[in-house]
N, C-alpha and C positions, 0 to 999 in steps of 0.2 A: 503494500500499500503505500502510495506517495506521501512523504511527509507535508504537514500542513504548510499551506503557503502563506507568506507575508504579503499581504495586500490591503492598501488603503484606498477605499473607493472614493471617487471625487477628484483625487489628486491630479489625474489625468486632464480633467476639464480646467483646473488651474494652470496646467502647464500651457495648455492652449492659449488661454486668455493672456498669460504672461507672453507668450510668443508673438501674439497680435499687437501687443503693446509696443514691442520692438518693430514689428513690422510698420505700423501706423508713424512712428517716430522717424523711421528711416525714409519713409515716403516724403516727409516733409525736408529732411536734410537732404534728400537727393534733388529736391526742387532748389534749394538753397545752392547746392554745388554747381547746379547747371544754369544759375542765375536767372531762375523765374521769380518774379518779384512777390507772388501772392503766397509765398511759404509761410508758415507759422512756426518757423524755428526761431527762437530767441537767443541772444548773447547771454552768456554765463550771469553777467551781472543784472539781467533783466529778467531771470528765471522767477524770481520772487516778487510777489505783489508788495511784500513790505519793502523791498529795495526800490521798487518804482514809485511808490508813495514818498520815500525819502527823498527821490531824485527831484520830486516836484517842489519840495520846499528849497532845495539847493540850486537847481538850475532853472525852474520853470517847468511847466507841463511838458513831459516826453511825448514821443510819438504814441498814439493810442494803442495800446496791447490788447488784441481779441483775447477775450476771456478764456478761451480753449488752448491759447499758444503755451501756457506753462505746463498744462497737462499732456500736451502733444510732444513738447520738446522733452519733458521728463519721462514720459511714459515708457521709453526704451530702457532707460537707466533703472527704473523701477522693476521692469521685466527682468532685468539681469539678476539684480539683487534678489528678486523672489527665487531665481532658479539656484542661486548660491545657497540661500536657506533651505530650500527644499532638498538640494541635494546633500547638505550636511545632515538633515533630519533623517533621510531614507538610508543613507550610507552608514550612519552611526547606529540606527535600529537594527540592520540586517548583521552588522558586526558584532553588536551586543548579543543578538540571539545566537550567532555562530559561536561565541566564545563560549556562552553558558550551555549550549547543548554538546558542544565537542571539546570543552576546556581548552580550547586553542583557537587561533585564525590562521587559516591557510593563505598568508600573505602572496604567495606566488600565483595561487588561483585568483585572488582577488584583483591582481594586476592583469591577468589574461582576461579576466571578465570585462574589465574596464577598457582594455584594448580592443576587444571584439566589438564593443559597443560604440566607442568613441572614434576610433582610428580610421575606419574605412571611410566614413564621410569627410572626415577632416583632411585627411591625405588627398582625396579625389578634389576638394576644393582647393588644395595648394596646387595640384596639376592643373585644373583648369584657371586659376586665378593668376598663376605666374607664366604658363606656357601656352595656354590656348586664347583664353578671353581678351588679353591684350592685343591680339591681333585680329580681333573681330570689333569693327567700329561700332556696333551696336551694343557692346558691353563696355565701352570706355567711358570714363570720367576723367576729363583732361587734366584738371588740376592734380588728381591723384596719380595719374599716369606719368606725368612729368616727374613727381618725386619717386615713383617705383623705379623709373629709368635711371634715375640718379644714385639711387640706393638699393640696386636689385639684388646684389649677392648679401648684403646685409639683412635685408628683410627675408630672403630666401633661407638664410641659415637659421635666423631666430623662429621663424615659422616652422621649419623643419624639425628643429630641436625641441619643440613645444613650449617654446617661451616667447610667444608673439606678443605679449604684453612689454617684453623688454623693447621690441621694435616699435610699439605703440608709444611707449614713454619717450623714445628717442626722437622718432619723426612725427608722432601722432597719427592722422589717418593718411597713409601714405601706399596702401595697396588696395586699389580699386576691387569692390565686391568681397573684400576679405575682413573688413574692419570687425566684424562680430567675432572673429576667431581668438581676439585676446582673452575672452572669458572661457573659453574652452581650455587655452593654455593655463589659466589661473585654476580652474578645476583639477585638471591633471596635476598639477604642482601640489595642491592639497592632497590629492590621494597618494601622493608619494609617500608621505609621513602619517597620515591619519590612521591607516590600519595599525601600524606599530605604535602609534600612541595609544590606541585603544587595547591592543594586546598586552602592553607593558604596564597599563593602569589598573589599580585595584579599585579604588573609589572613583568611578567613571564620571559621576556629576560633578564631585568636588574638583576634580583634575581639570576637567574641560572648562569650568568657572574660573579656576587659577589661569589656565592658559589664555582665556579670553581677556581677563583683566591684564595680565602681564603684556600681551601682546598689543592690547589698546594702549596701555601706558608707554611702552617703547615707541609706538607709531606716533603717539601724541607728543612725546618728547622730540623725536626726530623731525616732525613737521614745525614745531616752534624753533627748534635750533636752526633748520635750514630757512626758515621764514627769515630770520634775523641775519642769517649769513650769506643769503641768496645774492645781495649785491656784491659780495666781497669775493665769491667763488664764481669765475666765469671760465668756461672753456674757450677754445678757439672759435671765433664767431664764425669763420668761413666754414670750419668742419662741424661744430655742433649746433649752430644757430641758435641755441638756448643755453642758459647758465646750466652748469653741472648740478647745482641745487635744485633747479627746477626740474630737471630730467629724473633726479633721484626721487623728488616729491611726487612726480607722476608715476613712476614705478611702485612707489609705496602705496599710492592711491588704487592702483590696479589689484592689489593683493588684499582681496576682500576675505580672507580667511576668518575673521571675526564673524561675518555672516554665516558662514558655514559652521563655525563652532556654536553660534547661537542655536541653529538647526539641530546640532547635536545635544545641546542642552535640552530642547524640546524632546527629542528622541528618548533621552534617560528619563525625563518626567514621565512620558508615556510608557516606557517599557517596565520600569519600577512602579509603576502607578501610584505616583505621588499625589495622594488623594486631595491635599489641601491646595496645591498647585493646580490640579486639574479642575477642582470645583471652582476656582476662580477663572481660570481661562475658559471653561465651558459656560460660564453665566451669560446668559443673554445680553446684560449691558456690556461685557467685555467683548462680545462678538460685534455688537453694533459699534462700539467705541473703535475698535480696530479698523473696521471700514473707514468710519469718518476720519481717522488720524490720517490715513494716507494723503487725501487732498490737502488736509491741514499743513501737514509737514511740506509737502511740495509748496504750497502757497506761502507760509510765513516764516519758515526757516530762514535766517539772514545768511548772506553769502560768506560772513565770518565763520558760519560753522559748516560750510559746504564740505570739507573733508570729513566730517562726522555724519554726513547726511546718509550714508548707506547704514550706519548703527541705528539711526532713528527709524529708517523704513524697515529694517529687518525685524524688529520687535513686532509690528502689526502683521507682518507677512508671515511670521511663525505663529502667532495666535490663529490666522485664518486657515492655515495648513493643518493645525493641530484639530481644530474644530470640523473641518470639512472631511478630513481623513478618519478622525477618531471619535468624534461626537455625535452619537445616534440622534441626539436632539438638536443638531445644528440647525441654525436659521436659513442657512443656504447650503444646501447638500451637493447640488451640482452633478447629479449621477445620470444625466441623460446619456443614452447610447451614442448619439451623434458627437456630443462633446467629449466622450470617453475615447471614440476613435480619432478625433482631431488632435487629442492629447497625446495618443500613441504616436502620430506623425509629427510631434512638434519639434523634435530634433532637427527634422529635415527642414520644417517651417524656418526655423532659427538659422539654419546653415544656408539655405538657398534664397531666402527672401531677397537680399541684396541684388543678387544677379537678376532675379525676375523683375525687381523694380527698376533697375537700370536698362533692361531690355524694353520694358514698356516706354519709358521716358523717350528712349531713342527711337523706338518704332513709331510712337505718336509724333514725335518731331520730324520724322523723315516722310511720315504720311500726311501730316497736317500742317507742316511749319507751325508749330505752336509759337504762339507771341511771348514776350517777356511777361506780359500779364495773362495768364491762363484763365480762360472762361469756366464757369461753375460747371459746364457740361464736359469740357476737356477733363477737369479736375475729378469729376465723378468717373469717367471713363479710366482716369489713370489709377484710381483707388479699386475699382472693380476688376480690372484687368491685372494688375499687379497681384491683389490678393488670390484671383482665381489662378493664376499661374503658378504661384507659390504653393498653392494647396494641390494642384494636381501634381506638379513636380514632386511635392514631398510624398504624396500617395504612391507615385510610381516608385520612387526611391525607397519607400519603406518596403513595398512589396518585393521589388527586385534586388535591391542592394543591401538593406539593412536587415531584413528578415532572416535570410541565410546565416548571418553572422550572430544575431540574437538566438536562433535555434542552436547553433554551436556553443554559444556562451553558456547554455543551459547545462552543457556537459561539465562544467567547472563550477557549477553553483553547488555550494555547501547547504545553503538555506535558499530554497525555493521561494521567488518572490515575483510579484506582479500576476497579471492574467496569463495563463497557460496558451503559448503560441500554438496554433493548430498547422 
């Protein structure tokens, strides 16, 4: 008889919504990169309504900011943070169960499972992004293509070594259609040490809390130190373009290990059935408050706290995950079959969406010569075609590329998880 599977219903639906938040943000960012005026993308300093109101008093009324701009601009960042928290929650829960049932953790098999799930699409995207798409005009973002040409080998090496966040910190968005891969690299870096951390920990909840506090303190100290040192530490301007301190701060800001550790804390609370904490987290007021907290954080957090924003977002994300996945009395259970399927293909949605968005813009521009100011009909067409192409590509990828590897991955599973693949 097959051992009981670990499965949290509803989490696939959350994956889909998080992936779609990234898609919507990148449609608006692509408008900006291709110089269309009607984009909703905001500069960092304008992301927060609080800062916009402050600028009124300092400089007079700024240009009107559409009410949806902060949510559109920040939706992708929120989606990525959500994935980090969810990843930490699921991975930690499965490791805890494996350690309890087998008195150990097979770290080699853990790595093999991650490789089979993550690497096929990751390296397929690298092949496409570096060697195929740059030669096809309908997939080119000119400003990014120029940077890719200038720093081709540096980018190729960092992406191939699973450290794309290093390239991201150094050059920002310099590889067309592959900007999303930085977060995949961060997750893989987290997976390198996390099973060992759980294996050699005895009091898991306490040790994860300590890890979270220590890492947060170290990063806060580093940010403060480099903030004051930034004017004094400069690299070769012709070579680096940014100060060494700025590059180091951006690299630190990509390492969202704290979000994954928070997910691990939630996994411990659920796994060890910490009743007091669960009673508070499952309370209807907490459920509603966690939903309301997300737009409030986006709108009213000042720019001075921007580097800590992912921690602020991670807490309500964790509460939502724990309620949807574990609370039978959750106010928003999200267990519809369609959402469940779309969540299954969400990895493909995340990986392919930039390619589909770029293709849509270039196709529309070639066919209809889109003006500087896109009409609402063209805008609607861009959204519909981009999303439809992304979903279709992801569904085909899941069926014919990912699924064979997922089925092989089951051979290395110590603890069976998720829905059984037929």
